[in-house]
C-alpha positions in Angstrom: 31.3 -4.1 -15.8 29.3 -2.9 -18.9 30.0 -6.0 -20.9 30.0 -3.7 -24.0 30.5 -6.0 -26.9 31.0 -5.7 -30.6 30.1 -8.4 -33.0 32.8 -7.0 -35.5 31.5 -9.0 -38.6 28.2 -7.2 -38.1 29.5 -3.7 -37.4 29.5 -1.5 -40.4 31.3 1.4 -38.4 28.3 3.9 -39.0 29.0 5.4 -35.3 25.4 6.0 -34.6 26.0 4.4 -31.1 28.8 7.0 -30.4 26.7 9.7 -31.6 23.6 8.8 -29.7 25.3 8.1 -26.4 24.0 10.8 -23.9 27.4 11.1 -22.2 29.8 10.6 -25.4 31.7 7.8 -23.8 31.6 5.6 -26.9 34.7 6.3 -29.4 35.4 4.7 -32.8 38.5 3.0 -33.0 37.4 2.3 -35.9 34.8 -0.1 -34.2 33.0 1.2 -30.9 34.9 1.1 -27.8 34.4 2.5 -24.2 37.4 3.0 -22.4 37.5 1.3 -19.1 38.2 4.6 -17.1 34.9 6.0 -18.5 32.6 3.2 -18.0 31.4 4.5 -14.6 30.0 7.3 -16.4 27.5 5.1 -18.5 23.7 5.8 -17.6 22.8 2.5 -18.6 20.1 3.8 -20.9 21.1 1.1 -23.7 20.5 3.5 -26.5 23.5 2.1 -28.0 22.0 -1.1 -28.2 18.4 0.3 -29.6 20.3 2.2 -32.3 22.5 -0.3 -33.8 20.9 -0.9 -37.3 22.8 -4.3 -37.7 22.4 -5.6 -34.3 26.1 -5.8 -33.8 25.9 -4.4 -30.3 25.2 -5.5 -26.8 25.6 -4.0 -23.2 25.0 -5.0 -19.7 24.4 -8.4 -20.8 21.5 -7.6 -22.9 21.7 -8.9 -26.6 19.7 -7.3 -29.4 17.9 -10.3 -30.5 16.1 -10.3 -27.1 14.8 -6.7 -27.7 11.3 -5.6 -29.2 11.6 -4.6 -32.8 10.4 -1.3 -33.9 9.2 -2.9 -37.3 6.0 -4.1 -35.7 2.8 -2.3 -36.1 2.4 1.0 -34.2 -0.9 2.7 -33.0 -2.4 5.2 -35.5 -2.3 8.6 -34.2 -6.0 9.2 -34.5 -6.7 5.8 -32.4 -4.3 7.0 -29.7 -5.9 10.4 -29.7 -9.3 8.8 -29.4 -8.1 6.4 -26.4 -6.6 9.3 -24.5 -9.6 11.8 -25.3 -12.1 9.1 -24.2 -10.5 7.8 -21.1 -12.4 8.4 -17.7 -11.7 7.8 -14.3 -13.6 4.7 -13.2 -15.4 4.8 -9.7 -17.4 1.6 -10.1 -15.8 -1.7 -10.6 -17.1 -5.4 -10.8 -16.4 -7.5 -7.9 -14.1 -9.7 -9.4 -10.2 -10.1 -9.6 -8.2 -9.6 -12.9 -6.3 -12.3 -14.3 -2.9 -12.1 -12.7 -1.2 -12.5 -16.1 -2.9 -9.4 -17.2 -1.8 -7.8 -14.1 1.8 -8.6 -14.8 1.5 -7.3 -18.3 0.6 -3.8 -16.9 3.2 -3.8 -14.5 5.8 -4.6 -17.1 4.8 -1.9 -19.2 5.2 0.7 -16.5 8.8 -0.6 -16.1 9.5 1.0 -19.6 8.6 4.4 -18.4 11.5 7.0 -18.4 13.1 8.3 -15.2 15.2 11.0 -14.3 18.9 10.2 -14.9 17.8 6.8 -15.7 17.5 5.8 -12.0 14.8 3.1 -12.6 14.1 2.9 -9.0 10.3 3.1 -8.9 8.8 0.6 -6.6 5.2 -0.5 -7.5 3.7 -2.0 -4.5 0.6 -3.9 -5.6 -2.4 -5.4 -3.9 -3.5 -8.3 -6.5 -6.5 -9.5 -4.8 -9.8 -8.4 -3.1 -9.0 -10.3 0.0 -5.9 -8.3 0.9 -7.5 -5.1 -0.4 -10.4 -5.4 2.0 -7.7 -5.8 4.7 -5.9 -2.8 3.6 -9.1 -0.8 3.2 -9.9 -1.5 7.0 -6.6 -0.2 7.9 -7.0 2.9 6.1 -10.5 3.7 7.3 -9.1 2.7 11.0 -6.4 5.3 10.6 -8.6 8.0 9.8 -11.0 7.3 12.6 -8.2 6.8 15.1 -6.7 10.3 14.1 -10.0 11.9 14.5 -10.6 10.7 17.7 -7.2 11.8 18.9 -7.3 15.2 17.4 -4.3 14.5 14.9 -6.2 14.5 12.0 -4.8 17.6 9.7 -7.5 20.0 9.3 -6.9 20.1 5.5 -7.9 16.4 5.7 -11.3 16.7 7.5 -13.4 15.4 4.7 -11.6 11.8 5.2 -13.5 11.6 8.5 -16.7 12.2 6.8 -16.0 9.4 4.2 -15.0 7.3 7.0 -18.4 7.7 8.8 -20.2 7.1 5.5 -18.2 3.6 5.3 -18.6 2.9 8.9 -22.6 3.7 9.2 -23.8 3.0 5.4 -21.1 0.8 4.0 -20.5 3.1 1.2 -16.6 3.0 -0.1 -15.9 6.4 -1.1 -12.2 6.0 -0.8 -11.6 2.6 -2.3 -14.9 2.8 -4.6 -14.9 -1.1 -4.1 -11.8 -1.4 -6.5 -10.4 -5.0 -6.4 -6.9 -3.8 -7.0 -4.3 -1.1 -6.0 -0.9 0.1 -7.0 1.1 2.5 -5.1 4.2 4.1 -6.8 7.2 5.3 -4.8 10.7 6.2 -5.4 13.8 6.8 -3.3 13.8 10.5 -2.1 17.4 11.0 -3.1 16.9 10.1 -6.9 17.0 12.9 -9.5 13.1 13.0 -9.8 11.2 10.6 -7.6 7.6 12.0 -7.7 7.8 12.6 -11.6 9.3 9.2 -12.1 6.2 7.5 -10.2 3.8 9.7 -12.1 5.2 8.9 -15.5 5.2 5.1 -14.5 1.6 5.2 -13.4 0.7 6.9 -16.5 2.4 4.1 -18.7 0.4 1.6 -16.4 -2.9 3.3 -16.9 -2.4 3.8 -20.7 -1.7 -0.1 -21.1 -4.6 -0.7 -18.9 -7.1 1.5 -21.0 -6.2 -0.7 -24.1 -7.1 -3.9 -22.1 -10.4 -2.7 -21.0 -9.3 -2.1 -17.4 -10.4 1.0 -15.4 -8.3 3.1 -13.2 -8.5 5.9 -10.8 -5.7 8.3 -9.6 -6.4 8.5 -5.9 -5.0 11.3 -3.9 -7.0 10.4 -0.7 -5.5 7.3 0.3 -1.9 9.0 -0.6 -3.0 11.5 1.9 -3.5 8.7 4.8 -0.2 7.2 3.9 1.7 10.5 4.0 0.1 12.7 6.6 -2.2 10.5 8.8 -0.8 7.0 9.2 2.7 6.7 7.7 3.5 3.5 9.7 1.1 1.8 7.2 3.8 2.3 4.6 6.1 0.0 6.7 3.4 -2.7 7.0 3.2 -2.5 3.2 6.8 -3.0 2.8 7.4 0.4 1.4 11.2 1.5 2.3 11.5 4.5 4.6 13.6 6.5 2.3 10.9 6.3 -0.4 8.5 9.3 -1.2 4.9 8.1 -2.4 4.4 9.4 -5.8 0.8 8.4 -6.1 -1.9 5.7 -5.6 -4.0 4.1 -8.4 -7.0 1.9 -8.2 -7.8 -0.4 -10.9 -10.2 -3.5 -12.2 -12.9 -4.3 -14.4 -15.3 -1.4 -14.8 -18.8 -1.8 -13.9 -19.8 1.4 -15.8 -19.4 2.2 -19.7 -19.2 5.6 -21.0 -20.8 6.4 -24.5 -18.3 9.3 -25.4 -15.6 11.7 -24.3 -16.2 14.9 -22.4 -15.6 18.2 -23.9 -12.2 19.7 -22.6 -12.3 23.2 -21.0 -9.4 24.2 -23.2 -5.8 24.1 -23.2 -3.7 26.9 -21.3 -0.5 27.5 -23.0 2.0 30.0 -22.0 4.2 30.7 -25.2 7.8 31.7 -24.3 9.3 34.5 -26.2 12.8 35.3 -24.9 14.0 38.8 -25.1 
């Protein structure tokens, strides 16, 4: 049941909901309706709820008064551009956990990321404290060491064996950079665009993290271990078997502060002209 409801005294019959519906299942009779036989086509995108100018429409049990209004302050283009251009990957972290409320706020922002076919199936697996992070780190380094010993370490990942030795012999943590927290974004392989969905979700997470002074690091090295060296670790983390690993991100309070952004090497654009 879509629970598509119209408060008739508020509805002005503007038809914006019908015009904006991606699958065109809303009809004007003269108020908006969705015929029962067409309900299964709904993407559950809530565009109809979002576009209604008089807050007359609710759907999926969601009411307009519970949504965030677009009338509040929005970031200026210059400020957003500056934040993006001065963002840096953080590889030095303070040895302290973030507040749980802050972590929850970042996760909730990630939930607003768009997904292919509106699947909304990205799973964020979170390690929110340094104690569990240290245990996870040991499992990752042990898996690399064991794979090298058994001769099962993929040749393209030989560098990981070096990182493992540096950790074992010198206590230098190249893989985790002593970060206190990690998130792993995964999604069902059968979804429309699982890898892209994960990357977009983590991008939302990272943008919000930067506004809060939280440092992040996209970490493909740990993804290699989870995908190619010790996929059994995914099970121990509670990641479903049918999920693909989108990416891994470290985060925490930065122990380094940058004075300026870098100078980009330039944008590569292929302008298409159809013949």
